[in-house]
N, C-alpha and C positions, 0 to 999 in steps of 0.2 A: 452766418458766412457768405462773405461775397462773391460773386461771379469769378473771379479769381481765382478763390480759393475752391471751390467748387471743380474750376476747371483744372488744375494741379491734381489733387485728387485723383480725377479720375485718367489724368494722363499717367499717373503712377499706377492705377490698376490696371492699364492698356498695355503696359513693359513687355510682362509674359506674353501678348499675344500679339507683339513688335516682331515679326520673323525676318523683316527684311532689313529692321534695323532701321527706318526712317526717323529724322529728326521730325520728333512731335509740334502740332503746330494746331492753333483753335481751329483755322480751316482743312486739317487733314481728315479724308475721307475713311470710313470703313472697309466699304467694297473696293475702291478702287486703288489707296493709296495704302493701305493697310494687309490688302488683298484677304479680307473676314469673312470665311463661308458662314453661313446663316445661324447653323451650331456654334462656331466662334463668339456670333453676335449675341445668340441667347447667353450664353457662360459671364461676358463681359457684362450685360442686361444685369444677370442675376448680381453680380459682385459689384456693380453700382445702387442696386438695390438693397444690399443688405448693408454696405458700407454707410447710406446716407438715411436706411430707414424709412422706405419709400416705395413704393408699386410703381412703374413704370407703364401704363395704359397701351395693350398689346397695338389699339389702332394707331396712336403714335409713333408706334416703332418705324413705319416706311416714310415718315419724316426727318428722320433723326439722321441726316448722311455725314455730319462732320462732328466733332470735339464739340466747338462750339455750340451748335444745335441742342447735341445730349448737354452740356452746363447749363442753359439757357435753361431747357423741358427741368432739369432736375430742380435747379431755382424756384422758377414756376410753381413747380409741384412740393417742394418743401413750404413756398411761400401760401399756399391755398390749405397747409392741412392746418 
């Protein structure tokens, strides 16, 4: 699965969380652009983990601010498995 495929699937998961209805791009941020609170972020992380059958380490979460950063992390975790 390519990084683009991963990013597209993540963007599909974000749609229900996108209350501001903004255009989703790789550089879209969760806190600023999407205005997600920590509970929403954890719900989204759980959905991403379920979809890709991975576990995203909690210590990695503070560094994942954009859709592209999450996509890169998912790709790396899947590659390391």
